[in-house]
C-alpha positions in Angstrom: 8.8 -21.1 12.9 9.0 -19.6 9.4 11.0 -21.7 7.0 12.6 -19.5 4.3 14.7 -22.3 2.7 14.3 -22.7 -1.1 16.6 -25.7 -1.8 18.0 -25.9 -5.3 17.2 -22.3 -6.3 19.4 -19.2 -6.5 18.0 -15.7 -5.9 15.6 -14.6 -8.6 15.0 -18.2 -9.9 11.3 -19.1 -10.5 10.7 -21.5 -7.6 7.2 -22.4 -8.8 4.4 -21.3 -11.0 0.7 -22.1 -10.6 -2.4 -21.2 -12.5 -5.2 -23.7 -12.0 -4.2 -26.2 -9.3 -6.0 -29.6 -9.2 -7.9 -31.3 -7.8 -10.8 -29.1 -6.9 -12.5 -26.1 -8.5 -10.7 -23.3 -10.3 -9.1 -21.4 -7.4 -9.3 -18.0 -9.0 -12.9 -17.7 -10.4 -16.4 -18.5 -9.1 -19.6 -18.9 -11.0 -19.5 -17.2 -14.4 -15.9 -16.1 -15.1 -17.0 -13.3 -17.4 -15.4 -10.0 -16.5 -13.1 -11.3 -13.7 -9.8 -9.6 -13.3 -6.9 -9.6 -10.9 -7.1 -7.1 -8.1 -4.3 -7.6 -5.6 -1.6 -10.0 -4.2 -0.6 -10.1 -0.5 1.9 -12.1 1.5 0.9 -13.1 5.0 3.2 -13.2 8.1 3.7 -17.0 7.7 4.5 -16.5 3.9 1.1 -17.7 2.8 -0.2 -16.0 -0.3 -3.6 -14.3 -0.9 -4.8 -13.4 -4.4 -7.9 -11.3 -4.8 -10.0 -11.0 -8.0 -13.1 -9.0 -8.9 -15.7 -8.6 -11.6 -18.2 -6.2 -12.9 -20.7 -7.1 -15.6 -23.8 -5.4 -17.0 -27.1 -7.1 -16.1 -30.8 -6.5 -16.9 -32.1 -3.1 -16.2 -28.9 -1.2 -16.9 -27.4 -2.1 -13.5 -24.2 -4.1 -12.8 -23.5 -7.2 -10.9 -20.2 -7.2 -9.0 -18.3 -9.7 -6.9 -15.0 -10.5 -5.4 -13.0 -13.6 -4.5 -10.0 -14.2 -2.3 -7.9 -17.3 -2.8 -5.1 -18.7 -0.6 -2.0 -20.5 -1.5 0.7 -21.8 0.9 4.3 -20.9 0.5 4.9 -23.8 -2.0 2.0 -22.7 -4.2 -0.5 -25.3 -3.0 -4.1 -24.0 -3.3 -5.8 -24.0 0.1 -9.2 -22.5 -0.3 -11.2 -19.4 -1.2 -13.8 -16.9 0.0 -16.2 -15.2 -2.3 -18.8 -12.4 -2.3 -20.8 -12.6 -5.5 -24.1 -11.5 -6.9 -24.0 -8.0 -5.4 -26.1 -5.6 -7.5 -26.3 -1.9 -7.7 -22.6 -1.2 -8.0 -20.2 -0.5 -10.8 -17.0 -1.8 -9.3 -15.9 -4.4 -6.9 -12.5 -4.0 -5.1 -11.0 -6.7 -2.9 -8.0 -6.1 -0.7 -6.3 -7.8 2.2 -5.0 -5.7 5.2 -2.8 -6.3 8.2 0.0 -8.5 9.2 -0.9 -11.4 11.5 -4.6 -11.0 11.5 -5.7 -10.2 7.9 -9.0 -8.5 6.9 -10.5 -9.3 3.5 -12.6 -6.3 2.4 -14.8 -5.6 -0.6 -15.7 -2.1 -1.6 -18.7 -1.8 -3.9 -18.7 1.7 -5.4 -22.1 3.3 -6.2 -23.8 0.7 -4.0 -21.3 2.1 -1.4 -21.0 -1.0 0.6 -18.3 -2.8 2.5 -18.1 -6.5 3.4 -15.1 -7.5 5.5 -14.0 -10.9 6.8 -11.3 -11.7 9.2 -8.8 -14.4 8.5 -7.5 -16.2 11.6 -3.8 -17.2 11.7 -3.3 -17.0 8.0 -5.8 -19.5 6.8 -9.2 -19.3 5.1 -10.0 -22.9 6.0 -10.1 -22.2 9.8 -13.1 -19.9 9.5 -14.3 -16.4 8.8 -15.9 -13.7 10.8 -18.2 -11.4 9.1 -17.4 -7.8 10.2 -20.5 -6.2 8.7 -21.9 -4.5 5.7 -22.6 -0.8 5.9 -23.3 1.8 3.3 -20.4 4.2 2.7 -17.8 2.3 4.7 -14.2 2.3 3.4 -11.8 -0.2 5.0 -8.8 1.4 6.7 -6.5 -0.6 8.8 -6.2 -3.5 11.3 -3.9 -3.6 14.3 -1.6 -6.4 15.5 -4.4 -7.7 17.7 -6.8 -8.2 14.9 -9.0 -5.2 15.6 -10.4 -3.3 12.6 -10.6 0.5 12.3 -12.7 1.8 9.4 -14.2 5.1 8.3 -17.8 5.8 7.2 -17.9 8.6 4.7 -21.0 10.4 3.4 -21.0 13.5 1.2 -21.7 16.8 3.0 -21.3 15.5 6.6 -18.4 14.6 8.9 -17.0 11.1 8.7 -17.4 8.4 11.3 -14.6 6.3 12.6 -15.5 3.0 14.2 -13.6 0.2 15.8 -14.5 -3.5 15.7 -13.0 -6.1 18.0 -11.8 -9.5 16.9 -15.3 -10.9 17.1 -16.6 -8.2 14.8 -18.4 -6.3 17.6 -18.3 -2.5 17.6 -16.1 -1.1 20.4 -16.8 2.6 19.6 -17.7 5.0 16.9 -17.1 8.7 16.8 -17.1 11.7 14.4 -13.8 12.6 12.7 -12.9 15.0 10.0 -13.7 14.1 6.4 -10.1 13.4 5.4 -8.4 11.1 7.9 -5.5 8.7 7.7 -5.3 6.0 10.4 -2.3 4.4 12.1 -3.1 1.8 14.8 -1.1 1.9 18.0 0.3 -1.0 20.0 -2.4 -1.0 22.7 -5.6 -0.6 20.8 -5.2 3.1 20.4 -5.2 5.0 17.1 -3.4 7.9 15.6 -5.3 10.2 13.2 -3.8 12.6 10.7 -5.3 14.6 7.8 -7.2 17.8 7.1 -10.0 19.4 9.0 -12.3 22.4 9.1 -11.4 25.1 11.5 -12.1 24.3 15.2 -13.0 20.6 14.8 -13.2 19.0 18.2 -12.2 15.3 18.7 -12.8 15.6 22.5 -9.6 17.5 23.6 -11.0 20.9 22.7 -11.2 22.6 19.3 -8.1 21.9 17.2 -6.2 25.1 16.9 -3.9 26.2 14.1 -4.0 28.5 11.2 -4.1 25.7 8.6 -6.3 22.7 7.8 -3.9 19.9 8.9 -4.1 18.1 12.2 -2.7 15.2 14.2 -4.4 13.4 17.1 -4.4 10.2 19.2 -7.4 8.4 20.6 -7.2 5.7 23.3 -8.5 2.1 22.9 -12.0 3.3 23.8 -12.0 6.2 21.3 -11.4 8.9 23.9 -9.1 11.8 22.8 -5.7 11.7 24.4 -4.4 14.8 22.5 -4.9 16.7 19.3 -3.3 19.7 17.7 -3.4 21.6 14.4 -0.3 21.8 12.2 0.9 25.1 10.9 0.4 24.8 7.2 -0.2 26.9 4.1 -1.3 24.4 1.6 -1.9 24.7 -2.1 -4.9 22.9 -3.6 -3.1 19.6 -4.0 -1.7 19.1 -0.6 -2.9 17.0 2.4 -1.3 15.4 5.3 -1.2 11.6 5.5 0.4 8.9 7.6 2.7 6.0 6.6 3.0 3.8 9.6 4.3 3.3 13.2 7.9 2.6 14.0 9.2 0.2 16.6 9.6 3.1 19.2 5.9 4.1 18.9 6.6 7.1 16.7 4.5 7.8 13.5 5.8 8.7 10.1 3.8 11.5 8.3 4.1 12.6 4.7 2.6 14.8 2.0 3.6 13.9 -1.5 2.6 17.3 -3.1 2.5 20.3 -0.8 2.9 23.9 -2.0 3.5 26.6 0.4 4.9 26.4 4.0 4.3 23.7 6.6 5.6 23.3 10.2 5.1 20.0 11.9 6.9 21.3 15.0 10.5 21.2 14.0 10.5 24.5 12.1 8.9 25.7 8.8 9.6 24.0 5.5 8.8 25.9 2.2 8.1 24.0 -1.0 9.7 24.7 -4.4 7.4 26.6 -6.8 6.2 23.4 -8.4 5.7 21.6 -5.1 7.6 19.3 -2.8 7.2 16.2 -0.6 7.1 16.5 3.2 8.5 13.7 5.4 8.2 13.9 9.2 8.4 11.8 12.3 6.4 12.5 15.5 6.6 10.7 18.8 3.7 9.1 20.7 2.9 12.5 22.3 2.7 14.2 18.9 6.0 16.1 19.3 8.1 16.5 16.2 11.2 14.3 16.1 12.4 15.4 12.7 11.0 16.8 9.4 12.4 17.5 6.0 11.3 18.1 2.4 12.3 16.7 -0.9 11.8 18.8 -4.0 9.9 16.2 -6.0 6.2 15.4 -6.1 4.2 12.2 -6.0 6.9 9.7 -5.1 6.2 6.3 -3.8 7.1 6.2 0.0 7.4 3.0 2.0 8.4 2.2 5.5 10.8 -0.7 5.9 10.7 -3.2 8.8 13.8 -1.5 10.2 12.2 1.9 10.3 14.1 3.2 7.2 12.2 5.0 4.4 12.3 4.1 0.7 11.5 6.9 -1.7 11.1 6.1 -5.4 9.7 7.8 -8.5 10.0 7.9 -12.3 11.4 11.2 -13.5 12.9 13.3 -16.3 15.5 16.1 -15.9 17.5 16.5 -12.7 16.3 15.8 -9.1 18.0 15.5 -5.7 16.8 12.9 -3.1 19.4 14.0 -0.6 22.5 12.5 -2.0 23.2 15.0 -4.8 21.8 15.6 -8.3 20.4 12.6 -10.3 20.0 13.4 -14.0 17.9 11.2 -16.4 19.4 9.6 -19.5 16.3 8.0 -20.9 12.7 9.0 -21.8 11.8 8.5 -18.2 14.3 7.2 -15.6 13.7 5.7 -12.1 15.2 7.2 -8.9 15.3 5.5 -5.5 16.6 6.7 -2.2 17.0 5.1 1.3 16.6 7.3 4.4 17.5 6.0 7.8 15.2 6.2 10.9 16.4 9.8 11.6 15.5 10.9 8.0 19.1 11.1 6.9 20.1 10.1 3.4 21.8 6.7 3.3 22.0 6.2 -0.5 20.3 7.0 -3.7 20.4 5.6 -7.2 19.2 6.4 -10.7 18.4 3.8 -13.4 17.7 4.5 -17.0 19.1 4.4 -20.6 18.6 6.3 -23.8 15.2 5.4 -25.3 14.0 3.5 -22.2 11.0 4.6 -20.2 9.8 3.6 -16.8 6.0 4.0 -16.5 5.4 4.2 -20.3 1.8 5.3 -19.8 2.7 8.4 -17.8 1.0 10.0 -15.9 -1.1 6.9 -15.0 1.8 4.9 -13.4 0.2 2.2 -11.4 3.0 0.3 -9.6 5.8 2.1 -11.5 8.8 2.7 -9.3 7.5 0.6 -6.5 10.3 -0.2 -3.9 9.7 -2.7 -1.1 12.1 -3.5 1.7 12.4 -7.1 2.9 13.0 -8.0 6.5 16.7 -8.7 5.8 17.1 -5.1 4.5 17.2 -5.9 0.8 15.1 -3.9 -1.6 12.8 -5.1 -4.4 12.0 -2.8 -7.3 9.2 -3.5 -9.7 7.0 -1.8 -12.3 6.5 -1.3 -16.1 9.4 -0.7 -18.4 10.0 -0.3 -22.2 13.5 -0.4 -23.6 16.6 -1.8 -22.0 18.1 -0.7 -18.7 21.2 -2.1 -16.8 20.4 -2.3 -13.1 23.9 -3.8 -12.5 23.5 -7.3 -14.0 23.5 -6.4 -17.7 20.7 -5.0 -19.9 17.2 -6.0 -19.0 14.1 -5.1 -21.1 12.1 -5.4 -24.3 10.8 -3.4 -27.2 7.3 -3.6 -25.7 6.2 -2.9 -22.2 7.2 -5.6 -19.6 7.4 -5.8 -15.8 10.9 -5.6 -14.3 11.7 -7.1 -10.9 15.1 -6.2 -9.5 16.6 -7.0 -6.1 19.2 -4.8 -4.4 21.0 -5.4 -1.1 20.6 -3.0 1.8 23.3 -0.7 0.5 21.7 -0.5 -3.0 24.1 -3.0 -4.7 22.6 -5.3 -7.4 21.7 -8.8 -6.5 19.5 -10.2 -9.3 16.9 -9.1 -11.9 14.0 -10.7 -13.8 11.7 -9.7 -16.6 8.0 -10.7 -16.5 5.0 -10.0 -18.7 3.3 -6.5 -18.6 0.8 -5.8 -15.9 2.2 -8.2 -13.4 1.6 -7.3 -9.7 4.3 -8.1 -7.2 4.7 -8.3 -3.4 7.5 -9.5 -1.1 6.9 -12.2 1.6 8.6 -12.2 5.0 11.5 -14.3 3.7 12.3 -11.8 0.9 10.9 -13.9 -1.9 9.0 -12.0 -4.6 5.5 -13.1 -5.4 4.1 -12.2 -8.8 0.5 -12.4 -10.1 -1.0 -11.7 -13.6 -4.2 -12.2 -15.5 -3.9 -14.8 -18.3 -7.5 -14.5 -19.6 -10.9 -15.2 -18.1 -10.9 -18.8 -19.5 -7.7 -19.6 -17.7 -7.4 -17.5 -14.5 -4.5 -15.9 -12.7 -0.9 -17.1 -12.8 1.2 -16.8 -9.6 5.0 -17.1 -9.6 7.4 -17.2 -6.7 10.9 -15.9 -7.2 13.4 -17.3 -4.7 15.0 -14.7 -2.4 
């Protein structure tokens, strides 16, 4: 049973900090640390913590050597072990990510060399063993289902993509041709939902996908056979494409497009964007029928699905916007807006944070994690991202003259709980207990520092 107790700590307190645990080797670097940098932080379903790092350095002959490493800590910060893939030549970048909930997949994407190396973590621990899921040119990791099966897409310029499924032992279950742009949502029984864009008349096995536009939605069974597919009536501008966010408890799927221009109809009636573009949100059931759809007249927000099925929409902005609860007008150089929508798409609450002279996402338009909003299992919301200047989130002014990372926790109704200020370029995530985990580089000679903020 998951133990969420943090005795002696109030919400937002730093429960622990670790950088280079002893005894044993440095947990965050392998071999020559030159060029290593923090890539990602992920919390497992048992509150264990995974930190991934990568490097890229020039070697003889003008090529690059790249590598990745994944380290594991328990919920108290104790270093448990690592897994590394190093000495890979021919690429210019190494990216390491962890996917999934109970069964995690550790994936490295080597650009230019165009390779994928994936390993499966059993029951939240590196030490219990790894299963190599293969290395194939042009493969991009996509998703893993609750049973530990991996779905990934093989892309190659000029030809249709290939979707393949691997079982828990790393054996291929099926592969099939899919459109070039595809977003994957695994179903509960080994099936898979596909959403994206496609050329006219593409056939997934249920007949050519009809529709005047280039968007589609489909569902394949556990063996890769088409259950249904249909086109979505859409008149897209150059920047729009349909994507999927996740599956809700009732088996429905949330679809979105953060920058559509024109008119789109997912099945609940046409929605027309503002002249500068809008965001589409929609819910479709397991048969592909539209449950609800709506638009927000903002572009490029961060959208996240909460454990309860609610949606969190957040973005930095200037001027006046409306996320469903009435106009929000900025006060600073760049403010932050957040809204919570319930499982029916209805507005629950929205807030604006900002102050004269303050800027969320100071290096706009390259925002990284600016405006990131994550819902914890208890319904609370964690906000994090870069900030310059001082902003009052409800607990008094928080900030600095130079860029820092803010971490703010709100309850389920948007009321302030606590705040914290961390160094710039800190990555954050939320564990199943609602604790905030933070990671940042502290130099190649030292490693990566990880903090846990009590829930």
